[in-house]
ZAMI-523744 format. One record per atom (N, C-alpha, C, O): residue number from 1; x negated, y, z. Coordinates in nm, 2 decimals. Layout:
BEGIN
[site NUM, [X, Y, Z]]
...
This chain:
BEGIN
[site 1, [-0.17, 1.18, 2.09]]
[site 1, [-0.22, 1.25, 1.99]]
[site 1, [-0.27, 1.07, 1.88]]
[site 1, [-0.27, 1.05, 1.76]]
[site 2, [-0.32, 0.99, 1.99]]
[site 2, [-0.31, 0.88, 1.98]]
[site 2, [-0.21, 0.79, 1.96]]
[site 2, [-0.23, 0.68, 1.91]]
[site 3, [-0.10, 0.82, 1.99]]
[site 3, [0.02, 0.74, 1.93]]
[site 3, [0.04, 0.81, 1.80]]
[site 3, [0.04, 0.74, 1.70]]
[site 4, [0.06, 0.95, 1.77]]
[site 4, [0.08, 1.00, 1.62]]
[site 4, [-0.03, 0.90, 1.53]]
[site 4, [0.00, 0.82, 1.45]]
[site 5, [-0.14, 0.93, 1.57]]
[site 5, [-0.28, 0.84, 1.47]]
[site 5, [-0.19, 0.71, 1.45]]
[site 5, [-0.14, 0.69, 1.34]]
[site 6, [-0.15, 0.62, 1.54]]
[site 6, [-0.15, 0.51, 1.53]]
[site 6, [-0.04, 0.47, 1.46]]
[site 6, [-0.04, 0.37, 1.38]]
[site 7, [0.08, 0.55, 1.48]]
[site 7, [0.21, 0.57, 1.43]]
[site 7, [0.20, 0.61, 1.26]]
[site 7, [0.29, 0.58, 1.17]]
[site 8, [0.08, 0.69, 1.23]]
[site 8, [0.10, 0.71, 1.10]]
[site 8, [0.02, 0.59, 1.06]]
[site 8, [0.11, 0.52, 1.00]]
[site 9, [-0.08, 0.52, 1.06]]
[site 9, [-0.14, 0.41, 1.00]]
[site 9, [-0.09, 0.33, 0.97]]
[site 9, [-0.13, 0.27, 0.87]]
[site 10, [0.06, 0.29, 1.07]]
[site 10, [0.13, 0.13, 1.05]]
[site 10, [0.22, 0.19, 0.98]]
[site 10, [0.25, 0.12, 0.89]]
[site 11, [0.29, 0.31, 0.98]]
[site 11, [0.40, 0.36, 0.85]]
[site 11, [0.32, 0.38, 0.70]]
[site 11, [0.38, 0.37, 0.59]]
[site 12, [0.18, 0.41, 0.70]]
[site 12, [0.16, 0.39, 0.57]]
[site 12, [0.14, 0.26, 0.49]]
[site 12, [0.17, 0.22, 0.37]]
[site 13, [0.06, 0.18, 0.63]]
[site 13, [0.06, 0.03, 0.56]]
[site 13, [0.17, -0.04, 0.56]]
[site 13, [0.14, -0.15, 0.51]]
[site 14, [0.32, -0.03, 0.59]]
[site 14, [0.43, -0.03, 0.58]]
[site 14, [0.46, 0.00, 0.47]]
[site 14, [0.43, -0.09, 0.40]]
[site 15, [0.51, 0.12, 0.40]]
[site 15, [0.53, 0.15, 0.28]]
[site 15, [0.46, 0.10, 0.14]]
[site 15, [0.50, 0.11, 0.02]]
[site 16, [0.31, 0.04, 0.20]]
[site 16, [0.22, 0.01, 0.11]]
[site 16, [0.30, -0.13, 0.11]]
[site 16, [0.35, -0.17, 0.00]]
[site 17, [0.31, -0.16, 0.16]]
[site 17, [0.38, -0.35, 0.19]]
[site 17, [0.50, -0.33, 0.10]]
[site 17, [0.50, -0.37, -0.02]]
[site 18, [0.57, -0.28, 0.15]]
[site 18, [0.71, -0.25, 0.07]]
[site 18, [0.72, -0.19, -0.07]]
[site 18, [0.82, -0.21, -0.14]]
[site 19, [0.61, -0.12, -0.11]]
[site 19, [0.62, -0.09, -0.26]]
[site 19, [0.57, -0.23, -0.33]]
[site 19, [0.63, -0.28, -0.42]]
[site 20, [0.46, -0.28, -0.28]]
[site 20, [0.41, -0.45, -0.36]]
[site 20, [0.56, -0.49, -0.35]]
[site 20, [0.65, -0.49, -0.44]]
[site 21, [0.55, -0.53, -0.23]]
[site 21, [0.76, -0.59, -0.23]]
[site 21, [0.83, -0.56, -0.35]]
[site 21, [0.83, -0.63, -0.45]]
[site 22, [0.91, -0.45, -0.35]]
[site 22, [0.98, -0.40, -0.42]]
[site 22, [0.93, -0.42, -0.61]]
[site 22, [1.01, -0.46, -0.69]]
[site 23, [0.82, -0.40, -0.64]]
[site 23, [0.74, -0.40, -0.78]]
[site 23, [0.77, -0.56, -0.80]]
[site 23, [0.88, -0.59, -0.85]]
[site 24, [0.69, -0.67, -0.75]]
[site 24, [0.71, -0.77, -0.75]]
[site 24, [0.81, -0.87, -0.80]]
[site 24, [0.81, -0.96, -0.87]]
[site 25, [0.94, -0.78, -0.72]]
[site 25, [1.09, -0.83, -0.72]]
[site 25, [1.16, -0.82, -0.85]]
[site 25, [1.23, -0.90, -0.90]]
[site 26, [1.10, -0.60, -0.90]]
[site 26, [1.15, -0.62, -1.01]]
[site 26, [1.12, -0.73, -1.12]]
[site 26, [1.17, -0.82, -1.18]]
[site 27, [0.99, -0.66, -1.12]]
[site 27, [0.89, -0.73, -1.22]]
[site 27, [0.93, -0.89, -1.25]]
[site 27, [0.93, -0.93, -1.36]]
[site 28, [0.98, -0.99, -1.13]]
[site 28, [1.05, -1.07, -1.15]]
[site 28, [1.15, -1.12, -1.22]]
[site 28, [1.17, -1.22, -1.29]]
[site 29, [1.21, -1.04, -1.18]]
[site 29, [1.33, -0.99, -1.23]]
[site 29, [1.37, -1.02, -1.40]]
[site 29, [1.45, -1.09, -1.46]]
[site 30, [1.26, -0.92, -1.43]]
[site 30, [1.21, -0.86, -1.58]]
[site 30, [1.14, -1.04, -1.67]]
[site 30, [1.15, -1.10, -1.77]]
[site 31, [1.08, -1.04, -1.57]]
[site 31, [1.07, -1.17, -1.64]]
[site 31, [1.13, -1.31, -1.65]]
[site 31, [1.09, -1.40, -1.72]]
[site 32, [1.24, -1.31, -1.57]]
[site 32, [1.36, -1.42, -1.58]]
[site 32, [1.44, -1.38, -1.73]]
[site 32, [1.49, -1.46, -1.81]]
[site 33, [1.44, -1.23, -1.74]]
[site 33, [1.54, -1.18, -1.82]]
[site 33, [1.44, -1.23, -1.99]]
[site 33, [1.50, -1.29, -2.08]]
[site 34, [1.31, -1.19, -2.00]]
[site 34, [1.24, -1.18, -2.08]]
[site 34, [1.13, -1.27, -2.10]]
[site 34, [1.03, -1.25, -2.05]]
[site 35, [1.17, -1.37, -2.17]]
[site 35, [1.05, -1.49, -2.14]]
[site 35, [0.90, -1.43, -2.19]]
[site 35, [0.82, -1.51, -2.17]]
[site 36, [0.85, -1.29, -2.25]]
[site 36, [0.76, -1.30, -2.31]]
[site 36, [0.67, -1.18, -2.27]]
[site 36, [0.58, -1.13, -2.34]]
[site 37, [0.72, -1.14, -2.10]]
[site 37, [0.62, -1.02, -2.07]]
[site 37, [0.53, -1.06, -1.94]]
[site 37, [0.50, -0.98, -1.85]]
[site 38, [0.48, -1.17, -1.94]]
[site 38, [0.41, -1.19, -1.84]]
[site 38, [0.28, -1.11, -1.87]]
[site 38, [0.21, -1.09, -1.77]]
[site 39, [0.23, -1.07, -2.01]]
[site 39, [0.12, -0.98, -2.01]]
[site 39, [0.15, -0.84, -1.96]]
[site 39, [0.06, -0.76, -1.92]]
[site 40, [0.24, -0.82, -1.96]]
[site 40, [0.29, -0.70, -1.86]]
[site 40, [0.31, -0.73, -1.72]]
[site 40, [0.28, -0.63, -1.66]]
[site 41, [0.34, -0.83, -1.65]]
[site 41, [0.34, -0.81, -1.55]]
[site 41, [0.24, -0.84, -1.48]]
[site 41, [0.22, -0.83, -1.36]]
[site 42, [0.16, -0.89, -1.57]]
[site 42, [0.01, -0.94, -1.48]]
[site 42, [-0.09, -0.79, -1.50]]
[site 42, [-0.21, -0.78, -1.45]]
[site 43, [-0.02, -0.68, -1.59]]
[site 43, [-0.10, -0.55, -1.60]]
[site 43, [-0.06, -0.48, -1.47]]
[site 43, [-0.12, -0.47, -1.37]]
[site 44, [0.07, -0.42, -1.51]]
[site 44, [0.15, -0.41, -1.41]]
[site 44, [0.12, -0.45, -1.25]]
[site 44, [0.11, -0.36, -1.17]]
[site 45, [0.10, -0.59, -1.22]]
[site 45, [0.13, -0.58, -1.09]]
[site 45, [-0.05, -0.53, -1.06]]
[site 45, [-0.07, -0.48, -0.94]]
[site 46, [-0.17, -0.55, -1.13]]
[site 46, [-0.29, -0.55, -1.15]]
[site 46, [-0.30, -0.33, -1.10]]
[site 46, [-0.36, -0.27, -1.00]]
[site 47, [-0.23, -0.29, -1.21]]
[site 47, [-0.25, -0.17, -1.15]]
[site 47, [-0.18, -0.11, -1.03]]
[site 47, [-0.23, -0.01, -0.98]]
[site 48, [-0.08, -0.15, -0.98]]
[site 48, [-0.02, -0.16, -0.88]]
[site 48, [-0.10, -0.23, -0.77]]
[site 48, [-0.09, -0.18, -0.65]]
[site 49, [-0.17, -0.32, -0.79]]
[site 49, [-0.25, -0.39, -0.65]]
[site 49, [-0.40, -0.24, -0.61]]
[site 49, [-0.46, -0.19, -0.51]]
[site 50, [-0.40, -0.22, -0.76]]
[site 50, [-0.51, -0.11, -0.76]]
[site 50, [-0.45, 0.02, -0.64]]
[site 50, [-0.48, 0.05, -0.52]]
[site 51, [-0.38, 0.05, -0.72]]
[site 51, [-0.30, 0.19, -0.62]]
[site 51, [-0.27, 0.16, -0.50]]
[site 51, [-0.27, 0.25, -0.42]]
[site 52, [-0.23, 0.05, -0.46]]
[site 52, [-0.22, 0.04, -0.29]]
[site 52, [-0.37, 0.02, -0.19]]
[site 52, [-0.42, 0.05, -0.08]]
[site 53, [-0.39, -0.05, -0.32]]
[site 53, [-0.58, -0.09, -0.23]]
[site 53, [-0.61, 0.07, -0.20]]
[site 53, [-0.62, 0.10, -0.08]]
[site 54, [-0.62, 0.17, -0.31]]
[site 54, [-0.67, 0.27, -0.25]]
[site 54, [-0.61, 0.33, -0.17]]
[site 54, [-0.68, 0.39, -0.08]]
[site 55, [-0.44, 0.33, -0.17]]
[site 55, [-0.39, 0.42, -0.09]]
[site 55, [-0.47, 0.37, 0.10]]
[site 55, [-0.51, 0.44, 0.19]]
[site 56, [-0.45, 0.22, 0.09]]
[site 56, [-0.51, 0.20, 0.24]]
[site 56, [-0.65, 0.20, 0.25]]
[site 56, [-0.68, 0.19, 0.37]]
[site 57, [-0.75, 0.20, 0.18]]
[site 57, [-0.83, 0.21, 0.22]]
[site 57, [-0.87, 0.41, 0.24]]
[site 57, [-0.97, 0.44, 0.30]]
[site 58, [-0.78, 0.50, 0.17]]
[site 58, [-0.75, 0.67, 0.22]]
[site 58, [-0.72, 0.60, 0.34]]
[site 58, [-0.81, 0.55, 0.39]]
[site 59, [-0.62, 0.60, 0.40]]
[site 59, [-0.57, 0.57, 0.52]]
[site 59, [-0.61, 0.49, 0.66]]
[site 59, [-0.54, 0.49, 0.76]]
[site 60, [-0.72, 0.41, 0.65]]
[site 60, [-0.82, 0.33, 0.67]]
[site 60, [-0.94, 0.45, 0.71]]
[site 60, [-1.00, 0.46, 0.82]]
[site 61, [-0.96, 0.52, 0.61]]
[site 61, [-1.09, 0.58, 0.64]]
[site 61, [-0.98, 0.69, 0.71]]
[site 61, [-1.00, 0.69, 0.83]]
[site 62, [-0.88, 0.79, 0.67]]
[site 62, [-0.83, 0.91, 0.75]]
[site 62, [-0.81, 0.82, 0.89]]
[site 62, [-0.88, 0.87, 0.98]]
[site 63, [-0.75, 0.73, 0.93]]
[site 63, [-0.74, 0.66, 1.06]]
[site 63, [-0.88, 0.67, 1.15]]
[site 63, [-0.89, 0.75, 1.25]]
[site 64, [-0.98, 0.59, 1.10]]
[site 64, [-1.06, 0.59, 1.15]]
[site 64, [-1.14, 0.76, 1.21]]
[site 64, [-1.20, 0.80, 1.31]]
[site 65, [-1.12, 0.79, 1.13]]
[site 65, [-1.20, 0.98, 1.15]]
[site 65, [-1.13, 1.02, 1.27]]
[site 65, [-1.20, 1.06, 1.37]]
[site 66, [-0.97, 1.02, 1.27]]
[site 66, [-0.93, 1.06, 1.39]]
[site 66, [-0.90, 0.97, 1.48]]
[site 66, [-0.83, 1.01, 1.57]]
[site 67, [-0.94, 0.85, 1.49]]
[site 67, [-0.96, 0.79, 1.59]]
[site 67, [-1.07, 0.83, 1.65]]
[site 67, [-1.05, 0.82, 1.77]]
[site 68, [-1.22, 0.88, 1.59]]
[site 68, [-1.33, 0.94, 1.64]]
[site 68, [-1.31, 1.03, 1.72]]
[site 68, [-1.35, 1.03, 1.83]]
[site 69, [-1.24, 1.12, 1.63]]
[site 69, [-1.23, 1.29, 1.67]]
[site 69, [-1.14, 1.24, 1.80]]
[site 69, [-1.18, 1.28, 1.90]]
[site 70, [-1.02, 1.17, 1.82]]
[site 70, [-0.98, 1.17, 1.97]]
[site 70, [-1.03, 1.12, 2.08]]
[site 70, [-1.03, 1.16, 2.19]]
[site 71, [-1.07, 1.03, 2.03]]
[site 71, [-1.21, 0.93, 2.18]]
[site 71, [-1.33, 1.07, 2.17]]
[site 71, [-1.35, 1.09, 2.29]]
[site 72, [-1.40, 1.15, 2.11]]
[site 72, [-1.43, 1.25, 2.11]]
[site 72, [-1.37, 1.36, 2.19]]
[site 72, [-1.45, 1.41, 2.28]]
[site 73, [-1.28, 1.39, 2.18]]
[site 73, [-1.21, 1.49, 2.24]]
[site 73, [-1.13, 1.47, 2.41]]
[site 73, [-1.07, 1.54, 2.49]]
[site 74, [-1.18, 1.29, 2.39]]
[site 74, [-1.13, 1.30, 2.55]]
[site 74, [-1.26, 1.28, 2.65]]
[site 74, [-1.25, 1.29, 2.77]]
C-alpha cells in the first residue's frame, strides 16, 4: 500500500512537470513564429501554472491523507 501511494504521488508530479514543459516548448515555438504573441504566452502560461498548482495541491492532500491512513492501519 505504501509503495502504491509513493508511486502515485511521483507519477502525478511527473505528469504535471511534463505538461508544463511541453506547453512551454509549444508556446516558445509559436512566439518565434509570431512576433506579437507575448500577451498570449503569459496568459496561457499563467493559466497552465494555476492548473498545475491545483493538481499538485490535490495530489499532496490526497497523498498526506493516504499516508496517515496507512500509518494508522499499521
